[in-house]
N, C-alpha and C positions, 0 to 999 in steps of 0.2 A: 637641744636641739631639735628641731621640728618633727614630726612622724608625717611618712610619705603616705598620701592618701592613694587608693586604689582606684581605677578606673570602673565604672558603672555607673546606675542610677542615681547613686549619692556622691558620687566621689569625680574626681576630675578627667577627662580623658586625657590621658599621653595623646600626647603628638609624636608621630614619623617619616621618614620618609623612603622611598625604596625607588630604586633606579630599574626603570622597564626598558629595556630596548627594542626596537619597534621602528614602522614606518610615520612620518609624523605627516597627518594627511589634516586637511580642513582650514575653517579660517581661523580657529581656535586653538592653532598646532597642539592636536591629541596625538598621542605617540599609543600607536595602536599595535599590538605583536603578532605577526602572522601565524605562529602557531598557537595564539589563544583564539582567533578567527578559522581555522581551521577546525580545532578541535569545537568548536560551538557550533558549527554548520554539520563539521560529524554527527554531533547529537541531535541533528535535524531540526535546531534555531532557524526560523526565517529569518532575510536578510533584514527587514524593517525590525526585527528583534535584537540583532547584533548590532545592527549601527544604536539600536538603544540604551544599548548594552554599552558601548563606548562613548554613547554622549555626541555623535556624527550624523550627518545628514547622510540617509538610505543611499541615494546616490554617490557621494563622496567613496563611500565604503564600495559598494561594487566595482566602480573606476579604479579602487587601487586593488582592490582583493577578489577581481573576479574566476581568476584561474584557482588561486587558494580556497573559494567559498566552492568554486565546482570539484576541486579534488577533497575539501572536507564529505559533502555528500554524495560522493562517490565513493567514500569509504563506509561512509553507513550503509549504501545501498550492499555494498559486500558484504559487511557485516551480518548483514539482515539477512541476504542470501546463506551463507556458511551456515546462520545458526538456522534458516530454512532445512537446509539439508542433514544435518546435524539432528535434527528434530526428525524428520522424514524417514532417515535413513536406521541411526544411533539407536532414537529410542523406539525406532517401529511406529510413529503416529502415522495410523494408515490415514486419516485425513487428510495430512498433509501432503502423504502421495498422492493422493487423488488430486489434490490441487496441483502439483507439482507438475503432475501428468499432462492435467488439460490445459496448463499455462505454456511450460517448454514444451510439450510433443505434440499439442496440437490435440490432443484427444478429446472425446465429447461423451455424454451420456447417449445423445440420440447421433444416428448418424448423420451425416451430411450428403452422403451420398445420392446421385440424381435417382439409381437403380432403385432405393429403398423407397422413392415417393410415389411410384409410376405402380398402375395398377396392377394385379398379378392377372398373368396369362392365362388366355382360354385356349381348352385345348378342342378346334372347330368339328364340329357334330355334336358339340356334349349340347347346345340348347333343343336337338330334336329328344334326348332321353330327358330332359326337366318336361313332368307334365304339373300346368299351372290348373288347379283347380279353383271357380271360383267359388265366394261362401254367399248364401244368399239367404237370408234370413225367411224369407217365406218359404222355400223349399224344405227348409230344415223343422218348421213347426207342422209342416203337413205331413211329416214322416209320423212325429213323435204323435199325430189322432189318430192314425191308422191301427 
C-alpha cells in the first residue's frame, strides 16, 4: 500500500472543488457572491481592491454590485458611529464627546457670532475723562537735573 503524502512544501497539494453561489459576471464568467462583496465593502475595501480580489474589472464589478457595495459601506459607517457613541458615552471619553459635539451639534471652540467680533461699545462722554499725557525725553532730563 502506498503511503499518502501530506500537502505542503514537500508534499503534493490536494486539489478539491467548491461550489460557489453568486452572480456570473465579466468575460471570464467569474462567479461573485454578493454577500462576500458586501462584507468586503463593510471592511472598508476600495472598489478596485474588491475587483482585484475576485479577478474582475472594476467597472464590471461596480455595474453589477453598485447597490450591494453601497450597502456594505453604509454598514461600515453605521458600525463606526455606534462604536464612537459607545466610546464617548459608555467609556466617558471626553475627547470623543468633544469631537462628536463639534461635528454633530455644531459647537466650536471659537464663537462664530457676529457680535463676538464687534468692537466693544464706548459710553458717550468717556473720551473727556481720559487724559493723554505725551512723554518727552527732553522734559524728563530737565526735571532730573534740577
